[in-house]
N, C-alpha and C positions, 0 to 999 in steps of 0.2 A: 718668552712667551711659550707656553706649553701647547701640545697638540690640539687641545680642545678650545683654545683661545682665539682662534682666527675668526670664527663666526661666518655668517653668511654675507658674502660681498660678490660683486661680479667678478667672473674668472675669465681671463683672456684665453687665447688660443693655447691648446696643449703644446708642450714642447717635446720634440723627440730628439734624442741625442744618441747617435750610433757612431760606429767607427771600429777599427780593428782593435784586438785585444792590446792592452798596455798603451792606448793612444791618449789617455788622460780624461776619458769620459766621466769617471766617477768624481774627479776633483771639479770638473765643470759642473755637473749636476749639483753637487753639494753646494757650491758657491752660489748657484742661481736659486736653488730652493731656499737658501738662508736669505738671499736678497728680497725675494718676493713672496715668501710664505708658501712655498710649493711643498709637494710630496714627491719623492723619488720612488718611481715605480720600476722594478726590475724587468728587462726584456732580454735576459741572456738565459739560454736553455740549461746551463750548467749551474748557474748561481741559484736556481730554485731548490737545489738539493741541500737538505740540512747537514748531510754527512760531509759536505765538501766546502767548508768555509775557506781554509787556507789555500788549497790547490786551485781553487777557482777565483782567488783574489776578491772575495766578497767583501763588502764594506766592513770596516771595524766596528766594534761596539761603540767606540767613541764617536764615529761618524754617524751611526745610527741614532745616538743620543742628541745629536745636533739638530737634525731635521727629521721628520717622518720618513721611514722607508717601508715600502710594501713589496710582497711577493719574493722576499729573499729567504731561502732556507725553510720554506714551508711544505716541502715535499720529501718523503722518505726515498732513499736511494733504490728501495725494492720496487718502486713505481715507475712504469714506462710512461713518463709524463709526455703529453702531446701538445701540439700548438692549439688544438681545439680546447684543451683543458686550460691552457694559458689564457686564451681569449675569454673564457667563461670568467676565470678569476679576475682578469683585468677589468672586465665589465663592472664587476661589483666594486672594485677599487676606484674606478672612474666615477662611479655614482656616489661613493662616499666622499671623494675629493671635491666633487661639485657641491654636495650638500654642506660641507665644511667651509667652502669659500677658498680652497686650496688649489693652486695651479697644478695640474698633473704634469710630472716630468718623466717621460719614459726614457729608460737609458739601457743600452745593451749592444750586443753585437750579433744577435741572432736574426738574420734577415727574414726568416720565415715569420717570426713573431711580428715584426714591423709590417710585413707584407699583409698578414691577416688582420692586423689593426686598422690598416689604412685602406685596404682593398676588399676585405671580406674574406670569408673562409669557405673553401669548397666543402661540399657536403657529400663527396665521393666516399662510398663505404669501403672499409679495409678491403684490400686485394688478397686473396688467399695465396700463401706462400707458394704453392705448387704452380699456380697460374703465373706468378711473377718469375719463378725460377725457370719455367718452360719458355716464356717469351725471351728472357735473357739468353738462354741456351740457343734459341734459335737465331737471335741476333749474332752471337759469336759464330755460330756454324755457318749460317747462310749469308750474312752481311746486312748492312743497313738498307740497301737498295731493295733487297727481297722482302725485308719486313715492311718498308714503306708501300711496296706494291700490294702487300697483303692488307695493310691498313687501308689503302685506297679502294679495295674491294669492299672491305667491311664497313669502313667509316669514312667515305670520301670527303666529307665536309672537313673533318679533322686533318686528313692527310693533306688537302690543299693548302692548309695553313702552316704546315711544317716544312722546313727545308731538309734536303736529303742528308745533310751532315749532322742534323740534330738527333743523334742516337737516343739519347735519354728520353726526350719528349716523344719520340715516335714509339719507342717501347712502351712508355707509359700510356699513350693513347690506346695502343693495342691491347695491353692488359685490362684496361678498364672495360673496353668494348667486350672482350672475352669474359670477364668476370660478371659484368652486370647486364650485358646485352644492350647497353645504351651508350651514346656518344659521350665522349668527355665534355664536348661543348654543351650538351644538355645539362650535365651535372653542374657546370660552371654557371649556367644561367640561373640555377636554383641556389646558388651560394648564399650564405648569410651575409647581410650587409655589413659594411665596415663600422666599427665602433667610432672612428674619427674620419669622417668625410673630408675631403681635401680642403675645405674652407674652415676647418676646425683645428688645425694644427700648423706649426712651423717645424721644420726639420733640418738638422745639421748633421753632417758626417765629418768627424775629425779625420784629417788626412795628413799625418806626419810624413816626412821623407822616409823612404823605406829603410836606409841604412840606420837612421837614428832609431826608428821603431824597433828593428831587429835587435839593436844593442839594448834597448829597454826591455825587450821581451826576454833576452838571455839573463839580464841582471835581475829581473822580477822573479823569474823561475828559480834562480839560485837562492834569492832571498826567501822565497816560499819553503824551499827545502830547509834552510837554516832556521825557519820560523815554526818548524814542526810538521810540514806536509807529510813526511815520511810516517810519522806516528798516525796521522789522520788516515793515511792510505792503508796503514797496517790494520787499524780498526775496521775500516771498510771491508778489506779482504777477509777479516776473521768472520764476516757474516756469511760468507759462502754464497753470494748472490750470483745469479746468472751473468756471466761475463759480457753477454750481448746487451745488457741493460744500459741505457744512456749514461748513467752515473759511472759505471764501470769503464767507460770509454772516454772519460773526460782527459783532456790532454795532460799527459804525465802520468796518469793512474795506472795504465797497463804496464809501462816501463818500470815504475817503482814497484809494482807487485812482482815483476820478474826479478827485481833486485832482492826483494824480501824472500824470494824462493831460492836465492843464491845463483840465478841464471846470469845476472849482470853485476858489475860493480856499480856503486852509487854514481860515479862519474859517468859511466856508460848510460845508465838509466836517465841521468839528468841531461846528457847530450841529446838522447832520443826525445825527451820531453820538450827541450828547447827548439829542436828542429820541427817537431810536430806542430808547435805553437806558432813558429814562423810560417809554416806552410798553411796554417788555417788563417793567419792574417792575410796572406796573399789572396786566399780564396774570398775573404770578406771584402777586399778592395774590388775584386772582380764582380761579386755578386751585387753589391750595391750600386756599382757603376751601370750595370745592365738592367737591374731589376727595379731600382728605386730612384728614378729620375728626379723625383720631388724633394730629394735631399740636397741641401746646399752644401758643397764641399769647402771645408775651411781648414786652413793650416794653422799649426799652433801659434804662429806670430799674429794671426787675425782673430784669435779666440776672444781677446779682451774687448774689441770692437764689437763683435757679434754679440757678446753677453750684455754689453751696455745697451744695444739696440733692443734686445728682448725685454730687458728691464723697462725701458721707457715705453715700449709698446704695451706692456702689461699695466704700467701705471695710466696710460692714456685709456685703457679698456675699463678702469675703475669708475 
């Protein structure tokens, strides 16, 4: 069945598949999309970049030929792509999927994308770099208690909601009131509504055992290097882009660029890339556990049962 042959039919709840890198998300999304006529929609902030197919483990051409894939490799590496831009693109794809009678399957590991999708997006304007730098410098110089006391004077409502140990959020609330003259709480009230309210999706977080996951991460990074990641990074480096752009900071890219410059051996660069990816996976576990309670955590041995339940639910929705 081709992409255009699904036709208009009732579409069940959207499916959100999250998890740490190398946890098996892509394989699950591919199987689900094939079983129920879905469209796989990328929710990974690095897989949006067309320059980084191999090093970000984007779906292969063969996988993309099996079922429709959207929002993969559609952004140039020179672009500082934002969560807001992704939400705008996702809204268009969601509308297209609904019109075609395809089940939307969002898959990725970028927590902020899923947060924006299900909780809405803040409309806080960009904070000038000098304001952010000044607030962070005061945090380091004077400590978090002093910064919280200052926030309590300038934005008591925000300060009351923040715990003293929450350095990052205290600094964020203070820099917002300094830059905009308004409370962060006021900006949050004006946030854009979610594309998917809580009654319109089911969500799963794949949670392999840590040791197993880290072994898979290491093996996959080595496989990517063997599949041409170094050549891919060499082409990217030749563009002379700002090293602070998101694409230039993808896991493994900075270390491999250092190797290409003769600063590291290939094994040293690969070791750094593997370690950076493992650390990122650990942060993904922590972020989703605390920020996305609506996700059901599923171990690999439970995936088959979960998949069957989703397929049955989608059939019941027809």
